[in-house]
N, C-alpha and C positions, 0 to 999 in steps of 0.2 A: 889760321884764319886771318882775313885781312882786318886791320884795325886793332890787332892785339887781343881780340875777344877770345873766350874759351868756348869750346864746343858744349852744347847742352848735355846734361847727364843722361846717360842711357842705362837701361836695366838689361844686363847680360845674365842669362841663365845657363848653367852647365849642369847637364844631368850627371849626377855623381853616384858611383857605386864602387866597390872595391876591385875594379878590373883594371887592367893595363890600359885599355882603350879609353876609360874615363880619365885616367891620370894624363894620358896624352892630350885629350881634349882640353883639360884644364890648363896644361902647360902651354898649348897653343893659344888659348884665350888670354892668358896672362901676358904672353909675350907679343901677341899680334892684334888683339881685339879690344882689350881693356885699356882705358886711359884714366887719368887721375880722378876726373869728376864722376866716373861711372859707378854703378852699384852692381856687385857680383853676387848672384844667388846660386847657391849650391843646392840643387833639388835632388832628393833622394826618394825613390818610389818604394814604399814598403809593401810587401805582400805577406800579411800575417797568416793567410790560409795556405801558404806554400808548404809543400811537404819538405823542401829543402830547409826552410827555417825551423820547422818542427824537428827535423832530424838534427840540425846543428845545435838546437837548444838542448836536445836530449843527449848529445855527444859532448857537449861543452864541459870542460873541466871545471871544478869548483874553484872560486878565486882563492888566492893564498890568504892565510889568516892575517898577516901583517903586510900592509901595502907600502913599500918603499918606492922612491922614484923609479928605480930600475924595474921592480917587479910590476909596477903600474903599467909600464910600457909593454913589458913581456906578456902580462896577463890581460891585455886589452881585449875588449869584446869586439863584436863585428861592426858596430856603428861608430867606433872611435876613429875610423878612417875619415869621417866627415870633419871631425875636429882637427885632425891632422891636415886635411886639405885646406881648411879655413886658415890654420896657423901658417901654412906654407904660402897661401895666397896673400895673407897680410904681410909676410916677410918679403915677398916678391914686389908687391904693390902697396906700400904702406898708406897711401892716401886714398885707396879704394875702399869703400864700405863693403864688407863681406858678411853675408847672411846665410844661414842654413835653414832649409825648409825640408821637413819630412812629411810626406803625404802617403796616406793609405791608398792602395790601388783600388779603383772602382771596378769591381767585377774582375774580369780576366784580361782587360785590354789596357796594357801599360801605355801605349801610344795615346789613347784617348784621354787618359789620366794627365799625361804630360801636356797635351794640347790645351785641356781645360785649365790647368794651372798657369800656362803661359797667357791665356786670354784673361784670367782673373787677376793676374799680377802685372798686366800691361808690359810684357817683355818685348824689347826691341831686337834682341839677338839671342837665339837658342843655339847652343853648341852641344853636340853629342858625340861621344866616341863611337867609332864605327869599326866593325870587324867584318871583313869581307873575305870570303874564301876565293881561291883562284877561279873556280868555276863561275861564281857570282860575278867577279870582275870581268871575265871574258864574255859570258853569255848574258849578263845583265840579270836583274832580279825579276821574279815571276810576279805578275799582278794577280791579286786574289779576286778572280772574277766571280766566284760562287759565294764569297764570304759576305755576311750581312754588313760588316763594318769596313770591309776592304783591307783588313790588316793581316788575314791569314795568308800564308804563302810569301810574304815579303818581311823584311826585317823592320823592326821598330824605327831604326834610323831612317830608312828609305821612306817609310810612311810619313814621318815627321817632316822630312825634307820636302816631300811633295804636297803635304796638306797643311803645313803651318802658315798662319797669316803673317807672322813676322818672319824675318830672315832666319833661316836655319842652315847651319853648317855642320856637316858630318866630317869628323876629323879622324884620319888614320896616321899614327906616327910610324914612320918607316926607319927603324933602326936608331942607333944612338945619334949619329950626325947626318943621317940621310934626308932629313926634312919631313914633310907632311903631304898626304894626299887629301885634298879637300873636295867635298861634294856639296853642291847647293842645287837649287831648282834649275838654275841656268848653266852652271858649270859642273861637268862630271869628270872625276879623276884629274883634277888640277893639281899639279905638283908645285909645292912651295919649298924650295931648297933653302934651308936655314941652318 
C-alpha cells in the first residue's frame, strides 16, 4: 500500500473436514489469501444425527490404556484433524490468529449452516474445498429447480459460491505441483499455476 500502511485485518473462513479437498483449500488460503493481520477461522460442520458418525462411533476402537506421544497421534479421534490443521496453519503463518469453530448442522442443509455462520461471524472471504467430477466440469452443475432451499441437485460448494454475500472461492488442488483450479461467482475454472 502507499504510505507504508498495512492492509486492514480480514476474517478468512475455511470450511474444514478430514478430506483431501479441505486440506487443499487450507493450503491455498495460507499461501495465497491470508496475510499477517488476518484472522483465519477453521469451520467444521458437525452432523450428530448422521448415520456415518453413529457408525464410526460404534466401530471406533477403544483408546489405548497408556497414552504416550506416539500412541496419542496413532489413536487420534476424528476431530483431531482440526487441531492438526490449526497447528499447521500457525506454523505456516505464525502472525495470523487461527481459531477453530465447531457448529452443529441446522437440519439437513449444510450450505445454509455455513452461510449463517459466515453472516454471524462477519467473514470477508470464504474458502471451500471443491470436488468436481468430469461430467460436472464438462456439463456444469444442475440447478435445483424444485428444491425449497435450492440446494438439492447442486454441490454445497457451488451453492455457497453463488449465494454467499462475502467473496467465496471454491478450490481444487490439481496434483502435487500442478496448481489449483479456482471457482468464484465471476470466474469459473480459473487455473492458478503455483
